[in-house]
DRENLUM-467717 format. One record per residue (C-alpha): x, y, z. Coordinates in steps of 0.2 Angstrom, whole numbers, plus 5000, padded with zeros to 4 digits. Each point is the difference from the previous one (the first is absolute). Example, Ala and Ser with C-alpha at 12.3 -4.5 7.8 and 13.67 -1.06 7.14 Angstrom:
+------+------+------+
:    u :    v :    w :
+------+------+------+
: 5062 : 4978 : 5039 :
: 5006 : 5017 : 4997 :
+------+------+------+
This chain:
+------+------+------+
:    u :    v :    w :
+------+------+------+
: 5602 : 5508 : 5442 :
: 5018 : 4991 : 5003 :
: 5011 : 5002 : 5016 :
: 5013 : 4989 : 5002 :
: 4997 : 4986 : 5015 :
: 5014 : 5006 : 5011 :
: 4995 : 5019 : 4998 :
: 4983 : 4993 : 5005 :
: 5005 : 4992 : 5015 :
: 5009 : 5015 : 5006 :
: 4987 : 5012 : 4999 :
: 4989 : 4986 : 5010 :
: 5013 : 5000 : 5015 :
: 4998 : 5019 : 5000 :
: 4979 : 4999 : 5006 :
: 4997 : 5002 : 5019 :
: 4993 : 4988 : 5010 :
: 4982 : 5011 : 4996 :
: 4998 : 4993 : 4984 :
: 5004 : 4983 : 5003 :
: 4989 : 4997 : 5014 :
: 4985 : 5007 : 4990 :
: 5004 : 4992 : 4986 :
: 5001 : 4981 : 5010 :
: 4983 : 5006 : 5004 :
: 4994 : 5003 : 4985 :
: 5006 : 4984 : 4993 :
: 4992 : 4991 : 5016 :
: 4984 : 5010 : 4999 :
: 5002 : 4995 : 4980 :
: 5000 : 4979 : 5004 :
: 4985 : 5003 : 5008 :
: 4990 : 5010 : 4991 :
: 5005 : 4993 : 4983 :
: 4997 : 4981 : 5003 :
: 4981 : 5006 : 5003 :
: 4996 : 5017 : 4989 :
: 5004 : 4993 : 4984 :
: 4989 : 4986 : 5000 :
: 4986 : 5011 : 5007 :
: 4991 : 5003 : 4985 :
: 5002 : 4982 : 4997 :
: 4992 : 4997 : 5013 :
: 4985 : 5010 : 5000 :
: 4999 : 4997 : 4981 :
: 5001 : 4980 : 4999 :
: 4993 : 4997 : 5018 :
: 4987 : 5012 : 5006 :
: 4995 : 5006 : 4983 :
: 5002 : 5017 : 5000 :
: 4999 : 5009 : 4986 :
: 5015 : 5011 : 4993 :
: 4991 : 5017 : 5005 :
: 5000 : 4996 : 5016 :
: 5018 : 4993 : 5000 :
: 5003 : 5019 : 4995 :
: 4989 : 5007 : 5013 :
: 5010 : 4991 : 5012 :
: 5017 : 5003 : 4995 :
: 4995 : 5019 : 4996 :
: 4994 : 5004 : 5017 :
: 5013 : 4988 : 5008 :
: 5013 : 5015 : 4994 :
: 4988 : 5015 : 5002 :
: 4994 : 4995 : 5016 :
: 5018 : 5003 : 5007 :
: 5003 : 5018 : 4991 :
: 4998 : 5011 : 5014 :
: 5009 : 4990 : 5012 :
: 5013 : 5002 : 4988 :
: 5000 : 5017 : 5002 :
: 4996 : 5002 : 5016 :
: 5013 : 4988 : 5003 :
: 5014 : 5010 : 4992 :
: 4994 : 5016 : 5008 :
: 4999 : 4993 : 5017 :
: 5018 : 4992 : 4999 :
: 5007 : 5017 : 4992 :
: 4989 : 5009 : 5018 :
: 5007 : 4987 : 5012 :
: 5019 : 5000 : 4991 :
: 4997 : 4982 : 5001 :
: 4999 : 4987 : 4987 :
: 5007 : 4983 : 5008 :
: 4981 : 4997 : 5011 :
: 4989 : 5004 : 4988 :
: 5008 : 4990 : 4987 :
: 5000 : 4985 : 5014 :
: 4981 : 5003 : 5003 :
: 4996 : 4999 : 4983 :
: 5007 : 4983 : 4996 :
: 4992 : 4991 : 5018 :
: 4984 : 5005 : 4993 :
: 5003 : 4991 : 4983 :
: 5007 : 4987 : 5010 :
: 4986 : 4998 : 5011 :
: 4989 : 5000 : 4985 :
: 5006 : 4985 : 4991 :
: 4993 : 4986 : 5010 :
: 4982 : 5008 : 4994 :
: 5003 : 4992 : 4982 :
: 4999 : 4983 : 5008 :
: 4985 : 5003 : 5007 :
: 4991 : 5008 : 4982 :
: 4987 : 4989 : 4992 :
: 4992 : 5019 : 4994 :
: 5007 : 5013 : 4988 :
: 4994 : 5011 : 5015 :
: 5011 : 4991 : 5012 :
: 5014 : 5001 : 4986 :
: 4998 : 5018 : 4998 :
: 5001 : 5004 : 5020 :
: 5013 : 4991 : 5001 :
: 5009 : 5008 : 4983 :
: 4995 : 5017 : 5006 :
: 5008 : 4998 : 5018 :
: 5016 : 4994 : 4993 :
: 4998 : 5017 : 4988 :
: 4998 : 5011 : 5015 :
: 5016 : 4993 : 5007 :
: 5010 : 5004 : 4984 :
: 4991 : 5018 : 5001 :
: 5006 : 5003 : 5018 :
: 5019 : 4994 : 4995 :
: 5004 : 5004 : 4984 :
: 5004 : 5018 : 5001 :
: 5008 : 5000 : 5017 :
: 5010 : 4985 : 4996 :
: 5004 : 5010 : 4981 :
: 5008 : 5015 : 5010 :
: 5009 : 4990 : 5010 :
: 5010 : 4992 : 4985 :
: 5001 : 5018 : 4993 :
: 5006 : 5008 : 5018 :
: 5013 : 4986 : 5000 :
: 5011 : 5002 : 4985 :
: 5005 : 5017 : 4991 :
: 4996 : 5004 : 4982 :
: 5015 : 4991 : 4991 :
: 4993 : 4983 : 5007 :
: 4980 : 5003 : 5000 :
: 4997 : 4991 : 4985 :
: 5012 : 4983 : 5006 :
: 4990 : 5000 : 5017 :
: 4982 : 5000 : 4994 :
: 5006 : 4989 : 4986 :
: 5008 : 4988 : 5011 :
: 4985 : 5001 : 5010 :
: 4988 : 4995 : 4984 :
: 5013 : 4985 : 4997 :
: 4998 : 4993 : 5019 :
: 4981 : 5003 : 5000 :
: 4999 : 4991 : 4984 :
: 5012 : 4986 : 5002 :
: 4987 : 4999 : 5015 :
: 4986 : 4997 : 4988 :
: 5011 : 4988 : 4989 :
: 5003 : 4989 : 5018 :
: 4980 : 5002 : 5002 :
: 4995 : 4993 : 4985 :
: 5013 : 4986 : 5000 :
: 4991 : 4994 : 5015 :
: 4981 : 5005 : 4992 :
: 5008 : 4986 : 4988 :
: 5005 : 4986 : 5009 :
: 4983 : 5004 : 5010 :
: 4991 : 4997 : 4986 :
: 5009 : 4984 : 4992 :
: 4999 : 4994 : 5019 :
: 4981 : 5002 : 5002 :
: 4992 : 4997 : 4984 :
: 5013 : 4998 : 4987 :
: 4988 : 5007 : 4989 :
: 5000 : 5009 : 4984 :
: 4988 : 5009 : 4997 :
: 4990 : 5009 : 5016 :
: 5004 : 5005 : 5017 :
: 4990 : 4989 : 5015 :
: 4995 : 5008 : 5016 :
: 5013 : 4988 : 5009 :
: 5015 : 5009 : 4992 :
: 4995 : 5016 : 5001 :
: 4997 : 4998 : 5019 :
: 5017 : 4990 : 5001 :
: 5008 : 5015 : 4992 :
: 4990 : 5013 : 5011 :
: 5006 : 4989 : 5017 :
: 5018 : 5000 : 4994 :
: 5001 : 5020 : 4996 :
: 4998 : 5001 : 5019 :
: 5017 : 4997 : 5004 :
: 5012 : 5014 : 4988 :
: 4986 : 5011 : 5006 :
: 5006 : 5001 : 5020 :
: 5017 : 4997 : 4993 :
: 4998 : 5015 : 4990 :
: 4993 : 5014 : 5014 :
: 5013 : 4992 : 5013 :
: 5012 : 5005 : 4985 :
: 4997 : 5018 : 5000 :
: 4999 : 5001 : 5020 :
: 5015 : 4994 : 5003 :
: 5010 : 5003 : 4987 :
: 4998 : 5021 : 4996 :
: 5001 : 5018 : 5006 :
: 4993 : 5016 : 4996 :
: 5012 : 5013 : 4992 :
: 5000 : 5016 : 5008 :
: 4994 : 5014 : 4992 :
: 5014 : 5017 : 5001 :
: 4994 : 5012 : 5009 :
: 5000 : 5013 : 4985 :
: 4987 : 4990 : 4991 :
: 4989 : 4995 : 5010 :
: 4982 : 5008 : 4996 :
: 4989 : 5004 : 5016 :
: 4985 : 4996 : 4992 :
: 5000 : 4990 : 4985 :
: 4984 : 5002 : 4989 :
: 4991 : 4987 : 4986 :
: 4999 : 5011 : 4988 :
: 5010 : 4999 : 4981 :
: 5005 : 5019 : 5001 :
: 5015 : 4996 : 5014 :
: 5004 : 4987 : 4990 :
: 5005 : 5009 : 4983 :
: 4993 : 5003 : 4982 :
: 5015 : 4985 : 4995 :
: 4989 : 4987 : 5011 :
: 4983 : 5006 : 4996 :
: 5004 : 4998 : 4982 :
: 5009 : 4983 : 5003 :
: 4984 : 4996 : 5008 :
: 4989 : 5003 : 4987 :
: 5012 : 4991 : 4987 :
: 5002 : 4983 : 5011 :
: 4977 : 5001 : 5002 :
: 4999 : 5002 : 4982 :
: 5012 : 4982 : 4998 :
: 4993 : 4993 : 5016 :
: 4982 : 5002 : 4993 :
: 5003 : 4987 : 4986 :
: 5013 : 4989 : 5014 :
: 4983 : 4991 : 5006 :
: 5003 : 4985 : 5012 :
: 5011 : 4984 : 4995 :
: 4986 : 4991 : 5005 :
: 4994 : 5003 : 4983 :
: 5016 : 4993 : 4992 :
: 4999 : 4983 : 5011 :
: 4982 : 5001 : 4992 :
: 5005 : 5001 : 4982 :
: 5013 : 4987 : 5002 :
: 4988 : 4986 : 5009 :
: 4989 : 5008 : 4982 :
: 5014 : 4994 : 4988 :
: 5001 : 4983 : 5007 :
: 5015 : 4999 : 5014 :
: 4995 : 4989 : 5014 :
: 5002 : 5006 : 5018 :
: 5017 : 4992 : 5001 :
: 5005 : 5008 : 4986 :
: 4994 : 5016 : 5004 :
: 5011 : 5000 : 5015 :
: 5014 : 4995 : 4992 :
: 4996 : 5015 : 4990 :
: 5001 : 5011 : 5013 :
: 5015 : 4993 : 5007 :
: 5010 : 5005 : 4985 :
: 4991 : 5018 : 5001 :
: 5006 : 5002 : 5019 :
: 5017 : 4993 : 4994 :
: 5005 : 5012 : 4987 :
: 4993 : 5016 : 5008 :
: 5010 : 4994 : 5015 :
: 5015 : 4998 : 4991 :
: 4998 : 5018 : 4991 :
: 4995 : 5010 : 5012 :
: 5015 : 5002 : 5008 :
: 5010 : 5005 : 4987 :
: 4988 : 5010 : 4990 :
: 4999 : 5012 : 5019 :
: 5017 : 5001 : 4998 :
: 4999 : 5004 : 4981 :
: 4988 : 5017 : 5008 :
: 5013 : 5004 : 5011 :
: 5013 : 5005 : 4983 :
: 4989 : 5002 : 4988 :
: 4985 : 5008 : 5006 :
: 4983 : 4994 : 5006 :
: 4989 : 5008 : 4988 :
: 5009 : 4988 : 4984 :
: 4998 : 4983 : 5012 :
: 4982 : 5004 : 5001 :
: 4995 : 5004 : 4983 :
: 5010 : 4984 : 4995 :
: 4988 : 4990 : 5011 :
: 4985 : 5009 : 4995 :
: 5005 : 4995 : 4981 :
: 5002 : 4984 : 5003 :
: 4983 : 4998 : 5011 :
: 4993 : 5007 : 4983 :
: 5006 : 4989 : 4989 :
: 4996 : 4984 : 5012 :
: 4982 : 5004 : 5003 :
: 5000 : 5001 : 4982 :
: 5005 : 4983 : 5000 :
: 4986 : 4996 : 5010 :
: 4987 : 5005 : 4994 :
: 5006 : 4991 : 4982 :
: 5005 : 4983 : 5011 :
: 4992 : 4984 : 4992 :
: 5010 : 4986 : 5010 :
: 5006 : 4999 : 5018 :
: 5015 : 5000 : 4996 :
: 4999 : 5017 : 4993 :
: 4994 : 5005 : 5017 :
: 5015 : 4992 : 5008 :
: 5012 : 5008 : 4989 :
: 4993 : 5017 : 5002 :
: 4996 : 5000 : 5017 :
: 5021 : 4993 : 5001 :
: 5004 : 5019 : 4993 :
: 4987 : 5007 : 5013 :
: 5014 : 4999 : 5011 :
: 5009 : 5011 : 4991 :
: 4989 : 5015 : 5002 :
: 4999 : 4998 : 5015 :
: 5016 : 4997 : 5006 :
: 5004 : 5016 : 4990 :
: 4987 : 5011 : 5006 :
: 4992 : 4993 : 5016 :
: 5015 : 5007 : 5014 :
: 5005 : 5013 : 4988 :
: 4986 : 5010 : 5001 :
: 5001 : 4998 : 5018 :
: 5015 : 5008 : 5001 :
: 4997 : 5014 : 4988 :
: 4985 : 5007 : 5014 :
: 5014 : 5001 : 5012 :
: 5010 : 5009 : 4988 :
: 4985 : 5012 : 4996 :
: 4994 : 5007 : 5019 :
: 5009 : 5006 : 5015 :
: 5009 : 4988 : 5010 :
: 4987 : 5006 : 5015 :
: 4985 : 4995 : 4991 :
: 5005 : 4984 : 4993 :
: 4986 : 4990 : 5009 :
: 4986 : 5011 : 4994 :
: 5004 : 4999 : 4983 :
: 5004 : 4981 : 5000 :
: 4982 : 5001 : 5006 :
: 4993 : 5011 : 4989 :
: 5009 : 4989 : 4985 :
: 4994 : 4982 : 5007 :
: 4983 : 5008 : 5005 :
: 4997 : 5009 : 4982 :
: 5003 : 4982 : 4992 :
: 4990 : 4989 : 5012 :
: 4985 : 5011 : 4995 :
: 5003 : 4998 : 4983 :
: 5003 : 4982 : 5004 :
: 4979 : 4998 : 5000 :
: 4994 : 5010 : 4984 :
: 5017 : 4990 : 4991 :
: 4993 : 4983 : 5004 :
: 4982 : 5003 : 4998 :
: 5006 : 5006 : 4983 :
: 5008 : 4985 : 5000 :
: 4984 : 4990 : 5004 :
: 4988 : 5009 : 4989 :
: 5010 : 4999 : 4984 :
: 5005 : 4982 : 5002 :
: 4981 : 4994 : 5002 :
: 4997 : 5012 : 4987 :
: 4986 : 5010 : 5005 :
: 4991 : 5013 : 4992 :
: 5011 : 5009 : 4984 :
: 5013 : 4989 : 5006 :
: 4990 : 4984 : 4995 :
: 5011 : 4987 : 4985 :
: 5017 : 5007 : 5008 :
: 5001 : 4985 : 5012 :
: 5015 : 4997 : 5011 :
: 5011 : 5009 : 4987 :
: 4993 : 5020 : 5005 :
: 5007 : 5000 : 5018 :
: 5018 : 5001 : 4994 :
: 4997 : 5008 : 4985 :
: 4994 : 5014 : 5011 :
: 5013 : 4999 : 5011 :
: 5015 : 4999 : 4987 :
: 4992 : 5018 : 4994 :
: 5001 : 5007 : 5016 :
: 5016 : 4994 : 5005 :
: 5008 : 5007 : 4979 :
: 4991 : 5017 : 5007 :
: 5008 : 5000 : 5017 :
: 5017 : 4998 : 4994 :
: 5000 : 5014 : 4985 :
: 4993 : 5012 : 5014 :
: 5017 : 4996 : 5012 :
: 5011 : 4997 : 4988 :
: 4994 : 5018 : 4991 :
: 4991 : 5011 : 5015 :
: 5009 : 4995 : 5016 :
: 5015 : 5011 : 5002 :
: 5013 : 4995 : 5015 :
: 5013 : 5009 : 4994 :
: 5011 : 5007 : 5014 :
: 4999 : 4983 : 5010 :
: 5015 : 4990 : 5000 :
: 4992 : 4983 : 4999 :
: 4988 : 5004 : 4988 :
: 5001 : 5001 : 4980 :
+------+------+------+
């Protein structure tokens, strides 16, 4: 994954204004979100006394509730031939949801705020990704998505550092998150969220689609997106069924003995590695092919989840979570670049909507399965917290095998 820093910097200078504006917006929104959402499962279980099955329900519905909006907003951006203002509206809704975390005293209020935030994500995600894809050619697409993910994750690092500072200054505590700490974080998060909306509204511009590539009435259907895209979605769906909410990784860290400060430090390490590897990995996918980079990332994921299942001490979780950032850096942005490689230009919004909506629908059963496996309900009794990670690692191995052997990308200049 090595790439000379001077060459990488030179390539970054070629990225257009839209990529920088979208990346700054994602950076600011992640500063806002990460300081709250990463401690949310600890707030739910430690302060409100919620069971892990309810955490799984909240996190699963948080994505699933936005799934149809992701599909519809992507299709609508193709129909309107406009991406920017749909994305701005989605970011604005997420920003407006942030203050409600401050007032939460029950899991129902937390769920409502979390779901409203994800509705905003559902509105913005597909148009935003399509705007990035529209703004670059195929030879720089991996770099653009890798840089966007790096900026997004850089915001997470800053957000987590702010959270660490708040935890230390408000409670100086070792083990549990307090209500006062959570409310302070929720209040601070409003500021970068509003700045994120302004960044996109003032900095980005829609990219006109050439008249010969315009489809008069794009439809929400797999058929127009092609067989290879449908096969790609099947494989990604298999992977995502075992890719449950990272809230369970945070709970695993707590269960293995890490304090709230140590959990936040672990998350900073993860996001730092993710941010540092995402741009070089995206650029690498432009040169050697998306498929190879994605398969590599999924194999890393499978090994890490096996490690989570076998971990016996808190420092084991910290070390594994650091390497977990490598999986994200390799695969997360690269899969989004591959979506644009596989579909017609005029249907990118619909493709990204379909991609994100399908994964969102699967997030609900994935998180519910994880919660059930964790609690050892029914035939899983006695497996304990290791069970969901064994399941997730197995699904990742299966998906990597299918991606490597079944999905054919010959003839595409940017794919293996």
